[in-house]
C-alpha positions as CSV (number, residue, x, y, z in Angstrom):
1,M,-7.5,-44.6,-49.0
2,D,-9.8,-41.7,-47.9
3,L,-11.8,-41.1,-51.0
4,K,-14.5,-38.4,-50.8
5,Q,-17.1,-40.0,-53.0
6,I,-19.4,-37.8,-55.1
7,A,-21.1,-40.6,-57.0
8,H,-21.1,-44.5,-57.1
9,Q,-22.5,-47.0,-59.5
10,D,-22.6,-50.7,-58.9
11,A,-20.6,-52.4,-61.7
12,T,-23.3,-55.1,-62.0
13,T,-25.5,-52.5,-63.7
14,R,-23.0,-52.3,-66.6
15,T,-23.3,-48.5,-66.3
16,Y,-20.1,-46.7,-65.7
17,L,-19.3,-43.1,-64.7
18,G,-17.2,-40.9,-66.9
19,S,-16.0,-37.4,-67.9
20,P,-16.2,-35.4,-64.6
21,S,-16.0,-31.6,-64.6
22,I,-15.7,-29.4,-61.5
23,L,-16.2,-25.7,-60.8
24,R,-16.6,-23.5,-57.7
25,I,-19.3,-20.9,-58.2
26,P,-17.7,-17.5,-57.6
27,A,-18.1,-15.8,-54.2
28,D,-19.8,-12.8,-55.8
29,A,-22.4,-14.9,-57.7
30,P,-26.1,-14.0,-57.1
31,V,-27.0,-17.5,-56.1
32,R,-25.2,-20.5,-54.7
33,A,-22.1,-18.4,-54.1
34,G,-19.0,-20.5,-53.1
35,E,-20.7,-23.9,-53.7
36,I,-18.9,-26.5,-55.8
37,V,-20.6,-28.1,-58.8
38,V,-19.6,-31.4,-60.4
39,T,-21.0,-33.1,-63.5
40,H,-20.3,-36.5,-65.0
41,D,-21.8,-38.6,-67.7
42,H,-22.8,-42.3,-67.9
43,F,-21.4,-44.9,-70.4
44,G,-21.4,-48.6,-70.9
45,P,-23.7,-51.3,-72.2
46,G,-26.2,-50.8,-69.4
47,C,-26.4,-47.0,-69.4
48,P,-29.4,-44.9,-70.6
49,R,-29.4,-44.3,-74.4
50,N,-31.3,-42.0,-76.6
51,H,-33.3,-42.4,-79.8
52,E,-30.1,-43.1,-81.8
53,D,-29.0,-45.7,-79.3
54,E,-26.2,-43.5,-78.1
55,E,-24.9,-42.7,-74.6
56,H,-26.1,-39.2,-73.7
57,L,-26.9,-38.7,-70.0
58,T,-25.1,-36.3,-67.6
59,S,-25.7,-36.0,-63.8
60,V,-25.2,-32.8,-61.7
61,Y,-24.0,-32.7,-58.1
62,R,-23.4,-29.8,-55.7
63,S,-21.6,-29.4,-52.4
64,D,-22.1,-26.5,-50.0
65,D,-19.4,-27.6,-47.4
66,D,-16.2,-27.5,-49.5
67,G,-16.6,-31.0,-50.9
68,R,-17.1,-32.9,-47.6
69,T,-20.6,-34.0,-48.7
70,W,-22.4,-34.0,-52.0
71,R,-26.0,-33.9,-53.2
72,R,-27.3,-34.9,-56.6
73,V,-29.1,-31.9,-58.1
74,T,-30.5,-33.1,-61.5
75,H,-29.9,-35.0,-64.7
76,I,-29.4,-33.6,-68.1
77,A,-30.4,-35.6,-71.2
78,N,-28.4,-35.1,-74.4
79,A,-25.3,-33.8,-72.7
80,F,-22.0,-35.8,-73.0
81,W,-18.3,-35.2,-72.5
82,S,-19.1,-31.7,-71.2
83,N,-17.2,-29.1,-69.1
84,L,-18.5,-26.5,-66.7
85,F,-17.3,-22.9,-66.9
86,W,-18.4,-19.6,-65.5
87,H,-18.8,-16.5,-67.7
88,R,-20.4,-13.1,-67.1
89,G,-22.5,-14.2,-64.1
90,A,-23.8,-17.5,-65.4
91,L,-22.8,-21.2,-65.3
92,Y,-22.3,-22.9,-68.6
93,L,-22.0,-26.6,-69.7
94,L,-20.3,-27.1,-73.1
95,G,-19.8,-30.4,-74.8
96,C,-21.6,-32.9,-77.1
97,S,-25.2,-33.9,-77.3
98,Q,-24.3,-37.6,-77.2
99,Q,-21.5,-39.9,-77.9
100,Y,-20.2,-38.6,-81.3
101,G,-23.0,-36.0,-81.5
102,S,-23.6,-32.3,-82.0
103,I,-21.7,-29.6,-80.2
104,V,-24.1,-28.0,-77.7
105,I,-24.0,-25.5,-74.9
106,R,-26.4,-24.8,-71.9
107,R,-26.6,-22.0,-69.4
108,S,-27.8,-22.1,-65.8
109,D,-28.8,-18.9,-64.0
110,D,-29.6,-20.6,-60.7
111,G,-26.4,-22.4,-59.8
112,A,-27.1,-25.7,-61.7
113,D,-30.7,-26.3,-60.6
114,T,-32.1,-25.7,-64.1
115,W,-30.5,-25.5,-67.5
116,T,-31.5,-24.1,-70.9
117,H,-32.2,-26.7,-73.7
118,P,-30.2,-26.5,-77.0
119,A,-33.2,-27.0,-79.3
120,D,-31.9,-25.1,-82.2
121,A,-29.2,-22.7,-83.4
122,G,-30.7,-19.9,-81.3
123,S,-30.7,-21.8,-78.0
124,G,-27.4,-23.7,-77.8
125,L,-27.1,-26.1,-80.8
126,L,-23.8,-24.7,-82.0
127,F,-22.6,-27.3,-84.6
128,A,-25.0,-30.1,-85.7
129,G,-23.6,-33.6,-85.9
130,G,-24.7,-36.2,-88.4
131,P,-27.3,-38.9,-87.7
132,R,-25.9,-41.9,-85.7
133,R,-22.3,-42.3,-86.8
134,E,-22.6,-40.3,-90.1
135,P,-20.2,-37.3,-90.1
136,P,-19.6,-34.9,-88.5
137,N,-19.1,-37.0,-85.4
138,Y,-18.0,-34.4,-82.7
139,H,-16.0,-35.6,-79.8
140,C,-14.2,-34.0,-76.8
141,A,-13.5,-34.4,-73.1
142,P,-14.4,-32.0,-70.3
143,M,-11.6,-29.5,-71.3
144,P,-11.1,-25.9,-70.2
145,V,-12.7,-22.9,-72.0
146,L,-9.9,-20.4,-72.3
147,K,-10.6,-16.6,-72.4
148,F,-7.9,-15.0,-74.4
149,D,-7.8,-11.5,-75.9
150,G,-11.5,-11.0,-75.9
151,R,-12.5,-14.5,-77.2
152,L,-13.4,-17.8,-75.7
153,Y,-11.7,-21.0,-77.1
154,R,-12.5,-24.7,-76.6
155,A,-11.0,-27.8,-78.3
156,F,-13.1,-30.5,-80.1
157,E,-12.5,-33.3,-82.5
158,D,-14.5,-34.6,-85.5
159,C,-14.1,-38.4,-85.7
160,D,-14.4,-39.1,-89.5
161,P,-14.3,-41.9,-90.3
162,C,-15.6,-42.8,-86.8
163,V,-12.8,-45.1,-85.8
164,W,-11.4,-44.6,-82.3
165,G,-7.7,-43.6,-82.3
166,T,-7.1,-43.0,-86.0
167,G,-10.2,-41.1,-87.0
168,F,-9.9,-37.9,-84.9
169,Q,-9.5,-34.6,-86.6
170,S,-8.4,-31.8,-84.3
171,A,-10.3,-28.5,-84.3
172,V,-11.0,-25.4,-82.1
173,I,-14.3,-23.5,-81.7
174,S,-14.3,-19.8,-80.5
175,A,-16.6,-16.9,-79.9
176,D,-16.4,-13.3,-78.9
177,A,-16.5,-13.1,-75.1
178,G,-19.3,-10.5,-75.2
179,A,-21.5,-12.5,-77.6
180,D,-24.6,-14.5,-76.8
181,L,-23.0,-17.9,-76.3
182,L,-26.3,-19.8,-76.9
183,D,-26.4,-18.3,-80.5
184,A,-24.7,-20.6,-83.0
185,G,-23.9,-17.5,-85.0
186,S,-21.6,-16.3,-82.3
187,W,-19.2,-19.3,-82.8
188,R,-16.8,-20.3,-85.5
189,M,-14.8,-23.5,-86.0
190,S,-11.3,-23.8,-87.3
191,N,-10.2,-26.2,-90.0
192,R,-10.2,-29.8,-88.9
193,L,-6.7,-31.3,-88.8
194,R,-6.4,-35.0,-89.5
195,F,-3.5,-37.0,-87.8
196,D,-1.3,-38.5,-90.5
197,P,-0.1,-41.9,-89.4
198,A,3.2,-41.2,-91.2
199,W,3.9,-38.6,-88.5
200,A,4.3,-41.3,-85.9
201,P,8.1,-42.1,-85.6
202,E,9.0,-45.7,-86.4
203,A,10.5,-46.0,-82.9
204,W,7.0,-45.7,-81.4
205,R,5.8,-48.9,-83.2
206,A,2.4,-47.3,-82.7
207,E,-0.6,-49.6,-83.3
208,R,-3.3,-47.0,-84.0
209,P,-1.6,-43.6,-83.9
210,G,-3.9,-40.6,-83.5
211,W,-4.8,-37.6,-81.2
212,L,-7.8,-36.6,-79.2
213,E,-9.1,-34.6,-76.2
214,G,-7.3,-31.3,-76.9
215,N,-6.6,-28.6,-74.3
216,V,-6.4,-25.0,-75.3
217,V,-3.8,-23.0,-73.4
218,Q,-1.8,-19.8,-73.9
219,A,1.8,-20.6,-74.8
220,P,4.8,-18.9,-73.2
221,D,5.3,-16.9,-76.4
222,G,1.9,-15.4,-76.0
223,G,0.2,-17.4,-78.8
224,L,-2.5,-20.1,-78.4
225,V,-1.9,-23.8,-78.7
226,N,-4.0,-27.0,-78.4
227,V,-2.2,-29.7,-76.4
228,L,-3.6,-33.1,-77.4
229,R,-3.4,-36.6,-75.9
230,V,-1.6,-38.9,-78.4
231,N,-2.5,-42.5,-78.8
232,S,1.1,-43.7,-79.2
233,T,0.9,-47.2,-77.6
234,P,3.1,-49.1,-76.9
235,R,5.2,-45.9,-76.5
236,P,3.9,-44.0,-73.4
237,D,3.9,-40.3,-72.4
238,V,3.6,-38.4,-75.7
239,A,1.5,-35.3,-76.4
240,A,1.1,-33.0,-79.5
241,I,1.1,-29.2,-79.6
242,V,-1.1,-27.8,-82.3
243,A,-0.8,-24.1,-83.1
244,I,-3.9,-22.0,-83.2
245,K,-3.9,-19.0,-85.6
246,D,-6.0,-16.1,-86.8
247,E,-8.3,-15.9,-83.7
248,G,-9.2,-19.6,-83.9
249,A,-9.8,-19.7,-87.7
250,Q,-6.7,-21.9,-88.4
251,V,-4.9,-24.8,-86.7
252,C,-1.6,-26.3,-87.9
253,F,1.0,-28.8,-86.8
254,D,4.7,-29.5,-87.5
255,P,5.4,-33.2,-86.8
256,A,9.1,-32.6,-86.8
257,E,8.9,-30.1,-83.9
258,D,5.6,-30.4,-82.1
259,F,5.5,-33.8,-80.4
260,I,6.6,-33.6,-76.8
261,D,7.4,-35.9,-73.9
262,F,4.5,-35.5,-71.6
263,P,3.7,-37.4,-68.4
264,G,0.4,-39.2,-68.9
265,G,0.0,-38.3,-72.6
266,M,-1.8,-41.6,-73.3
267,S,-4.8,-40.5,-71.2
268,K,-6.9,-37.4,-70.8
269,F,-5.3,-34.5,-68.9
270,T,-6.1,-30.9,-68.2
271,I,-3.5,-28.2,-68.3
272,R,-4.1,-24.8,-66.6
273,H,-1.7,-21.8,-66.2
274,D,-1.1,-20.4,-62.7
275,S,-0.8,-16.6,-62.9
276,Q,0.7,-16.4,-59.5
277,T,3.8,-18.6,-60.2
278,G,3.8,-18.4,-64.0
279,L,3.8,-22.2,-64.2
280,Y,1.6,-24.6,-66.1
281,A,0.1,-27.4,-64.0
282,T,-1.6,-30.7,-64.9
283,L,-3.0,-33.8,-63.1
284,S,-2.2,-36.8,-65.3
285,N,-1.6,-40.5,-65.3
286,N,2.2,-40.5,-65.5
287,N,3.5,-43.9,-66.7
288,T,5.5,-45.8,-64.1
289,D,5.5,-49.2,-65.9
290,P,7.1,-49.0,-69.4
291,S,5.3,-52.2,-70.4
292,R,1.8,-50.7,-69.9
293,A,1.4,-47.5,-71.8
294,S,-2.3,-47.2,-70.8
295,Q,-1.6,-47.4,-67.1
296,R,-4.0,-45.3,-65.0
297,N,-3.5,-46.6,-61.4
298,V,-1.3,-43.6,-60.6
299,L,-2.4,-39.9,-60.8
300,S,0.2,-37.2,-60.2
301,L,0.5,-33.4,-60.2
302,H,3.1,-32.0,-62.6
303,V,4.3,-28.5,-63.5
304,S,6.2,-26.9,-66.3
305,E,7.6,-23.5,-67.1
306,D,7.4,-23.9,-70.9
307,L,4.8,-26.6,-71.7
308,L,7.7,-28.7,-73.0
309,N,9.5,-29.9,-69.9
310,W,7.5,-31.3,-67.0
311,R,8.4,-32.4,-63.5
312,R,6.3,-34.3,-60.9
313,L,5.5,-32.5,-57.7
314,M,3.5,-35.2,-56.0
315,T,1.5,-38.4,-56.5
316,L,-2.1,-37.7,-55.6
317,L,-3.5,-41.2,-56.0
318,R,-2.0,-44.6,-56.1
319,D,-3.7,-48.0,-55.7
320,D,-3.5,-49.1,-52.0
321,L,-5.5,-52.3,-52.4
322,A,-3.9,-55.8,-51.8
323,H,-3.6,-56.4,-55.6
324,S,-0.8,-57.9,-57.5
325,W,0.7,-55.2,-59.8
326,G,-0.9,-56.9,-62.7
327,D,-4.3,-56.9,-61.0
328,S,-3.9,-53.3,-60.0
329,L,-3.2,-52.3,-63.6
330,R,-6.3,-54.2,-64.7
331,M,-8.7,-53.2,-62.0
332,T,-7.8,-49.7,-60.7
333,G,-8.0,-46.3,-62.4
334,F,-7.7,-42.7,-61.3
335,Q,-8.4,-41.0,-64.6
336,Y,-10.0,-38.2,-66.5
337,P,-9.3,-35.6,-63.7
338,D,-10.8,-32.2,-64.0
339,W,-9.5,-29.6,-61.6
340,Q,-9.4,-25.9,-60.8
341,F,-7.1,-23.6,-58.8
342,D,-9.0,-22.8,-55.6
343,G,-7.2,-20.1,-53.8
344,E,-4.1,-21.7,-52.4
345,A,-5.4,-25.2,-53.1
346,I,-6.4,-27.3,-56.1
347,I,-9.7,-29.1,-56.2
348,A,-10.4,-32.0,-58.5
349,A,-13.0,-34.5,-59.6
350,V,-11.7,-37.9,-60.8
351,R,-13.3,-40.8,-62.7
352,T,-12.3,-43.5,-60.3
353,A,-12.3,-47.3,-60.8
354,Y,-11.7,-48.7,-57.3
355,R,-13.1,-51.4,-55.0
356,G,-15.6,-53.3,-57.2
357,A,-15.1,-51.7,-60.6
358,H,-15.5,-53.9,-63.7
359,N,-12.0,-52.9,-64.8
360,Y,-9.7,-49.9,-64.6
361,H,-11.5,-48.2,-67.5
362,D,-15.1,-48.8,-66.5
363,A,-15.2,-46.5,-63.4
364,N,-17.6,-47.2,-60.6
365,R,-17.1,-43.9,-58.8
366,V,-16.5,-40.1,-59.2
367,T,-14.4,-38.8,-56.3
368,F,-13.4,-35.4,-55.0
369,H,-9.9,-34.4,-54.0
370,R,-8.1,-31.4,-52.6
371,I,-4.5,-30.5,-52.6
372,D,-3.9,-27.8,-50.0
373,A,-1.0,-25.3,-50.3
374,W,0.2,-26.9,-53.5
375,R,2.6,-24.1,-54.3
376,D,4.6,-25.1,-51.2
377,L,5.6,-28.2,-53.1
378,L,7.5,-26.1,-55.7
């Protein structure tokens, strides 16, 4: 398999690579025009930790030759689960300060060389988390920032109580698109919507039902929704659609109507809308083995006209090593893809566990991928 490697970490360090985000700097940018920026964080028992003994470090990479080669630019402390986005001539990084930390934002005016520091409410500390694992415990993945009707929207969760799977409360933050994004006063947060275990149908036989890693997108009816990954194991391929109301002030969910079949709903996915075709697209870990809901050794491109019904266009990555199927499920993962439309192509950064990873989850690589002329597959 021809993997264009952005970063590699030897598994013996017990440090693993997670949460990639990717963005091409616009062609009309004042600096670094056309270059591609990728970020990822570090997790695992051997990774750098901060004063609260939490994972917190993000690394930044850049390519000036369309992803053929990559150079590490810098590291950012107290940045975790963060996504890149471009807004009004500047590059931003929005996520958490640490594992289950505060919600923070940074700006770079030089194409990712240097970044502002979120020291207080005037410089990027948007919503303060509690100490260690005291609430609020903010959580997310590198998800899109959506501009809609003059506002910017981004999904987060508050994990309270801080129990993975069942503790996540879904929320959305938003700000006026013309405001100072480093000013906490520019942002507001919706209500925090807890997943009720009673919502999980008995047929799922779900062990720890819950939702996480939401993705804000404009729905076909013109409204806004947050599409969330659902921890439905052993039932695979489920997502939830949470409605966003009142310019991001309110979120609500109807369990009788708003669970959907979604390819790869057990793992993080990113959905974007293609204005040229009117289709929604996602890269996700579609389940090909009904006995393994958490399967991540296959990554595919899917599209939908309505967010409800999805079809596979192609498989981008599949394990090609001489593993048994069981070993492949245990050792190989192509996961947490972040991607962007790039003219007629799609570019993606993937958290990759391949050749020497500790297991499928504990990725030893971040890799770059390109799907040329993807609309020809329709």
